[in-house]
ROFILO-712133 format. One line per field, with one value per residue: residue number from 1; x, y, z of N, C-alpha, C, O in turn; chain. Coordinates in steps of 0.02 Angstrom, whole numbers, plus 50000, padded with zeros to 5 digits. Layout:
residues N
num NUM/...
n.xx X/...
n.yy Y/...
n.zz Z/...
ca.xx X/...
ca.yy Y/...
ca.zz Z/...
c.xx X/...
c.yy Y/...
c.zz Z/...
o.xx X/...
o.yy Y/...
o.zz Z/...
chaine A/...
//
This chain:
residues 163
num 1/2/3/4/5/6/7/8/9/10/11/12/13/14/15/16/17/18/19/20/21/22/23/24/25/26/27/28/29/30/31/32/33/34/35/36/37/38/39/40/41/42/43/44/45/46/47/48/49/50/51/52/53/54/55/56/57/58/59/60/61/62/63/64/65/66/67/68/69/70/71/72/73/74/75/76/77/78/79/80/81/82/83/84/85/86/87/88/89/90/91/92/93/94/95/96/97/98/99/100/101/102/103/104/105/106/107/108/109/110/111/112/113/114/115/116/117/118/119/120/121/122/123/124/125/126/127/128/129/130/131/132/133/134/135/136/137/138/139/140/141/142/143/144/145/146/147/148/149/150/151/152/153/154/155/156/157/158/159/160/161/162/163
n.xx 53723/53756/53799/53682/53596/53662/53651/53511/53494/53566/53484/53371/53425/53460/53334/53272/53356/53362/53232/53215/53177/53092/52932/52901/52930/52829/52679/52571/52628/52709/52673/52691/52832/52870/52831/52933/53033/53137/53098/53191/53356/53485/53434/53301/53172/53158/53239/53197/53064/53073/53134/53034/52954/53021/53053/53140/53314/53349/53261/53300/53430/53402/53333/53434/53523/53543/53619/53775/53865/53786/53744/53863/53890/53782/53813/53926/53875/53780/53794/53790/53656/53595/53628/53539/53467/53567/53700/53783/53901/53983/54030/54153/54205/54094/54000/53881/53760/53757/53886/53967/53909/53935/54075/54084/54019/54106/54218/54162/54129/54256/54309/54237/54308/54404/54356/54307/54224/54089/53950/53942/54049/54034/53927/53986/54088/54016/53955/54068/54113/54008/54031/54154/54117/54034/54132/54208/54113/54093/54220/54225/54118/54166/54277/54213/54139/54241/54297/54408/54471/54382/54376/54429/54343/54228/54265/54277/54399/54448/54501/54616/54791/54854/54933
n.yy 50221/50183/50048/49978/50015/49957/49823/49808/49828/49718/49616/49635/49603/49469/49407/49432/49369/49237/49201/49191/49086/49007/48970/49088/49191/49198/49272/49262/49243/49352/49451/49389/49374/49509/49560/49530/49622/49751/49917/50020/50082/50098/50065/50089/50205/50189/50088/49972/49972/49947/49820/49745/49709/49615/49460/49377/49349/49451/49557/49585/49631/49748/49821/49845/49927/50071/50062/50037/49962/49857/49801/49754/49654/49568/49531/49455/49341/49290/49176/49074/49070/49048/48917/48841/48719/48626/48527/48606/48575/48521/48626/48719/48878/48957/49070/49100/49230/49250/49214/49315/49427/49404/49421/49556/49616/49584/49659/49787/49790/49780/49902/49985/49993/50084/50209/50340/50373/50318/50205/50100/50017/49919/49845/49802/49722/49617/49563/49522/49423/49332/49295/49233/49122/49061/49028/48934/48834/48794/48742/48636/48557/48521/48444/48340/48285/48237/48311/48399/48474/48570/48667/48798/48858/48930/49002/49157/49267/49358/49517/49527/49534/49692/49757
n.zz 55223/55094/55091/55126/55023/54915/54952/54942/54804/54756/54803/54725/54599/54624/54648/54526/54427/54474/54458/54323/54185/54259/54336/54399/54316/54229/54161/54250/54375/54401/54492/54617/54616/54605/54727/54810/54795/54863/54928/54914/54875/54749/54625/54641/54610/54470/54405/54470/54433/54296/54301/54356/54251/54174/54084/54018/53967/53876/53903/54033/54013/53940/54036/54127/54061/54090/54205/54229/54310/54361/54243/54193/54289/54260/54128/54153/54215/54131/54047/54139/54179/54057/54032/54103/54095/54076/54150/54278/54340/54246/54178/54203/54267/54247/54339/54467/54501/54636/54681/54624/54684/54819/54816/54776/54884/54991/54956/54966/55103/55159/55119/55202/55318/55290/55307/55421/55577/55576/55592/55508/55504/55602/55553/55434/55487/55547/55432/55360/55446/55431/55298/55314/55390/55294/55200/55274/55295/55162/55131/55223/55177/55050/55086/55155/55049/54975/54869/54849/54754/54711/54806/54798/54709/54752/54862/54943/54964/55109/55153/55062/55024/54978/54837
ca.xx 53671/53780/53799/53613/53569/53692/53619/53444/53502/53586/53425/53330/53458/53455/53266/53257/53393/53343/53164/53215/53168/53049/52863/52896/52937/52770/52635/52526/52667/52750/52653/52725/52903/52879/52821/52997/53081/53138/53075/53244/53416/53503/53390/53233/53113/53157/53267/53153/53004/53089/53148/52970/52922/53063/53035/53195/53380/53350/53227/53342/53485/53374/53316/53496/53564/53566/53659/53833/53893/53743/53744/53926/53879/53737/53850/53973/53839/53728/53803/53769/53584/53575/53639/53496/53449/53626/53733/53831/53964/54025/54050/54192/54215/54031/53984/53813/53758/53773/53959/53993/53884/53975/54141/54073/54003/54166/54258/54127/54136/54326/54318/54205/54359/54447/54323/54305/54166/54024/53933/53943/54104/54008/53887/54034/54123/53970/53946/54130/54112/53962/54066/54205/54081/54014/54192/54226/54064/54107/54280/54206/54076/54208/54317/54168/54121/54304/54308/54451/54492/54332/54375/54443/54294/54178/54293/54287/54450/54433/54560/54673/54846/54854/55001
ca.yy 50211/50153/49975/49953/50024/49905/49759/49807/49818/49649/49574/49642/49563/49398/49384/49435/49319/49170/49187/49178/49015/48972/48994/49155/49242/49197/49329/49253/49243/49412/49487/49356/49392/49581/49576/49517/49677/49803/49983/50070/50062/50141/50047/50109/50171/50179/50024/49919/49973/49912/49750/49712/49689/49570/49390/49338/49381/49511/49612/49603/49673/49813/49857/49863/49971/50134/50047/50004/49913/49798/49771/49715/49593/49524/49503/49404/49280/49272/49108/49029/49065/49020/48845/48819/48649/48583/48517/48661/48549/48506/48689/48760/48947/48994/49089/49125/49299/49250/49213/49382/49474/49394/49452/49629/49636/49580/49718/49846/49788/49795/49974/50020/50004/50139/50272/50354/50404/50293/50141/50049/49971/49863/49806/49770/49670/49561/49533/49487/49362/49287/49269/49187/49060/49031/48998/48875/48782/48769/48700/48574/48517/48493/48391/48284/48254/48216/48349/48454/48516/48622/48712/48868/48883/48975/49039/49228/49288/49418/49559/49505/49583/49741/49770
ca.zz 55177/55032/55097/55126/54955/54873/54972/54913/54732/54745/54814/54665/54547/54641/54637/54454/54390/54496/54435/54252/54165/54307/54330/54427/54264/54186/54172/54308/54437/54408/54553/54672/54612/54617/54798/54845/54783/54914/54905/54919/54840/54692/54570/54656/54585/54398/54387/54496/54392/54233/54315/54372/54189/54134/54084/53990/53971/53835/53938/54091/53988/53921/54098/54162/54019/54122/54265/54200/54357/54364/54176/54189/54329/54222/54071/54178/54237/54082/54023/54193/54178/53993/54035/54158/54089/54074/54215/54289/54364/54189/54146/54249/54248/54251/54407/54477/54524/54708/54689/54609/54734/54880/54806/54777/54953/55032/54940/54994/55176/55174/55111/55258/55369/55268/55323/55493/55610/55555/55622/55456/55517/55640/55505/55389/55524/55553/55366/55344/55485/55397/55239/55339/55408/55231/55171/55314/55279/55095/55135/55258/55131/54997/55117/55168/54985/54945/54808/54872/54697/54701/54864/54779/54661/54781/54919/54933/55011/55148/55164/55022/55026/54924/54811
c.xx 53693/53777/53729/53581/53597/53662/53549/53448/53522/53528/53379/53359/53451/53385/53251/53292/53375/53273/53161/53210/53131/52978/52853/52904/52879/52724/52593/52563/52711/52735/52687/52799/52913/52868/52885/53047/53078/53118/53127/53305/53429/53459/53319/53224/53117/53181/53223/53090/53015/53101/53085/52937/52960/53039/53089/53259/53383/53317/53265/53398/53460/53358/53378/53541/53586/53613/53719/53861/53851/53739/53807/53920/53835/53773/53898/53937/53787/53733/53782/53694/53557/53581/53598/53481/53508/53656/53787/53899/54011/54050/54089/54199/54152/54016/53912/53817/53775/53848/53989/53970/53922/54043/54135/54060/54064/54210/54227/54135/54208/54339/54285/54256/54407/54419/54321/54238/54098/54013/53931/53998/54079/53967/53934/54070/54079/53962/54010/54137/54066/53994/54120/54174/54058/54073/54211/54177/54076/54167/54263/54165/54118/54253/54274/54151/54182/54314/54349/54473/54443/54331/54383/54391/54249/54205/54301/54338/54432/54499/54621/54728/54843/54925/55008
c.yy 50175/50076/49946/49960/49972/49837/49754/49795/49746/49601/49576/49599/49488/49371/49381/49378/49248/49151/49174/49103/48974/48998/49062/49209/49238/49255/49323/49257/49304/49450/49456/49375/49465/49600/49564/49574/49728/49871/50037/50043/50109/50126/50074/50183/50153/50109/49966/49915/49936/49837/49711/49683/49633/49498/49347/49379/49447/49570/49632/49649/49743/49853/49881/49909/50035/50123/50005/49949/49849/49763/49729/49650/49543/49492/49448/49338/49256/49200/49057/49018/49039/48944/48814/48745/48602/48576/48570/48635/48532/48569/48732/48831/48988/49008/49113/49198/49303/49252/49282/49433/49466/49427/49528/49653/49635/49641/49781/49848/49802/49870/50015/50034/50060/50207/50280/50381/50382/50223/50084/49998/49909/49816/49768/49713/49608/49525/49496/49423/49310/49255/49219/49120/49024/48996/48933/48818/48752/48722/48633/48529/48484/48438/48329/48247/48228/48247/48410/48499/48573/48673/48785/48898/48937/49015/49113/49251/49354/49452/49530/49557/49629/49754/49840
c.zz 55114/55036/55094/55057/54907/54888/54941/54837/54715/54756/54753/54608/54561/54626/54562/54417/54410/54475/54360/54239/54218/54298/54361/54374/54214/54206/54235/54375/54447/54472/54614/54674/54631/54690/54838/54837/54839/54885/54920/54882/54782/54631/54580/54641/54511/54378/54410/54455/54326/54245/54334/54309/54152/54138/54051/53992/53932/53871/54001/54068/53970/53984/54135/54122/54054/54181/54244/54246/54358/54297/54167/54229/54290/54163/54092/54193/54187/54059/54076/54191/54111/53993/54091/54155/54091/54143/54224/54312/54306/54154/54196/54222/54249/54324/54410/54501/54598/54720/54677/54660/54799/54874/54807/54848/54997/55019/54971/55070/55198/55169/55167/55313/55351/55286/55399/55514/55581/55586/55571/55466/55556/55596/55459/55424/55530/55486/55344/55384/55455/55336/55260/55358/55345/55198/55208/55300/55211/55096/55169/55214/55076/55024/55129/55103/54947/54876/54824/54815/54683/54759/54843/54732/54690/54841/54900/54985/55045/55163/55128/55028/54966/54902/54785
o.xx 53653/53755/53718/53543/53561/53648/53531/53409/53498/53523/53351/53323/53439/53378/53221/53259/53374/53255/53110/53236/53139/52965/52800/52888/52881/52730/52581/52533/52747/52780/52709/52826/52959/52895/52889/53099/53024/53121/53109/53304/53390/53448/53282/53269/53083/53148/53214/53064/52972/53080/53083/52896/52935/53009/53086/53260/53415/53343/53262/53411/53494/53368/53376/53594/53645/53643/53714/53880/53879/53731/53805/53942/53850/53764/53910/53967/53753/53683/53758/53671/53502/53544/53621/53482/53500/53641/53832/53949/54072/54088/54060/54199/54156/54019/53886/53870/53804/53872/54031/54008/53938/54067/54177/54086/54074/54237/54263/54147/54219/54375/54304/54249/54447/54454/54331/54200/54056/54061/53920/53994/54102/53972/53924/54082/54103/53963/54005/54163/54083/53986/54131/54202/54063/54066/54228/54198/54071/54165/54284/54175/54106/54267/54296/54148/54175/54338/54328/54493/54460/54288/54348/54395/54233/54169/54328/54322/54406/54547/54671/54715/54830/54971/55061
o.yy 50139/50044/49895/49917/49946/49798/49701/49756/49717/49550/49525/49564/49449/49318/49333/49342/49203/49092/49149/49063/48913/49043/49093/49267/49272/49284/49373/49273/49308/49478/49492/49390/49482/49650/49587/49573/49747/49881/50094/49985/50154/50170/50080/50221/50106/50075/49917/49860/49898/49796/49650/49637/49607/49477/49285/49436/49494/49625/49690/49700/49792/49914/49931/49929/50052/50171/49944/49895/49794/49702/49675/49598/49484/49432/49401/49285/49207/49166/49003/48961/49012/48910/48767/48710/48542/48615/48576/48669/48528/48564/48776/48843/49050/48963/49142/49222/49352/49289/49305/49479/49516/49459/49562/49705/49681/49670/49823/49901/49833/49898/50072/50082/50081/50257/50232/50409/50424/50188/50026/49943/49854/49755/49708/49660/49552/49464/49444/49373/49251/49196/49169/49067/48962/48941/48883/48760/48691/48668/48581/48468/48427/48389/48273/48186/48200/48213/48467/48556/48620/48717/48828/48958/48986/49057/49128/49254/49400/49420/49512/49616/49607/49760/49858
o.zz 55084/54988/55061/55035/54865/54843/54916/54810/54667/54721/54733/54574/54515/54595/54538/54378/54368/54474/54334/54277/54220/54257/54350/54387/54162/54260/54270/54426/54497/54502/54659/54727/54668/54713/54896/54871/54862/54824/54936/54859/54767/54590/54531/54658/54489/54339/54373/54442/54304/54205/54327/54314/54102/54188/54056/54016/53954/53869/54022/54100/53984/53985/54170/54147/54048/54205/54242/54222/54356/54294/54138/54206/54289/54151/54055/54186/54200/54053/54059/54200/54109/53958/54123/54206/54106/54189/54183/54304/54315/54106/54227/54162/54252/54365/54363/54519/54621/54763/54715/54677/54832/54921/54837/54868/55037/55066/54998/55098/55250/55210/55178/55351/55393/55281/55436/55474/55565/55603/55589/55440/55542/55601/55446/55394/55521/55484/55311/55359/55453/55323/55226/55343/55341/55171/55176/55294/55202/55067/55145/55213/55058/54989/55117/55102/54892/54829/54813/54827/54648/54760/54869/54718/54656/54867/54847/55045/55014/55184/55159/55035/54909/54942/54761
chaine A/A/A/A/A/A/A/A/A/A/A/A/A/A/A/A/A/A/A/A/A/A/A/A/A/A/A/A/A/A/A/A/A/A/A/A/A/A/A/A/A/A/A/A/A/A/A/A/A/A/A/A/A/A/A/A/A/A/A/A/A/A/A/A/A/A/A/A/A/A/A/A/A/A/A/A/A/A/A/A/A/A/A/A/A/A/A/A/A/A/A/A/A/A/A/A/A/A/A/A/A/A/A/A/A/A/A/A/A/A/A/A/A/A/A/A/A/A/A/A/A/A/A/A/A/A/A/A/A/A/A/A/A/A/A/A/A/A/A/A/A/A/A/A/A/A/A/A/A/A/A/A/A/A/A/A/A/A/A/A/A/A/A
//
């Protein structure tokens, strides 16, 4: 249940942050955005209820105050979403929420192999394979575009050695 609840919470964050500074965060389109939120997860129902009302970075931060982990994720990517109008390729070091969520998910799926007697291992294995395919596609695209210096920007390592 933990992996699915985290996935649901990440979907809520993705929809909310990607809708900022777009017409989906206007009063008339809030209903369209809110219909994309899942009805389970650790944020549901109180956190999701608060996030349904947000329209800018300040209200997102206020809605995420009770959830330290998600607030920390938001603080890490806030600059990426504030620079919406500027070219992101000229600003190295800024990560989107998707990049951080992929890294968090990989860690969560790796930890599923540390537990015993559950079927979450199969789900985690499939999701880690999907991330591996995503990494290979990214590398191939960077080679095709002849921008090999950007290969390490988005790669999410799987099963890093532990020290």
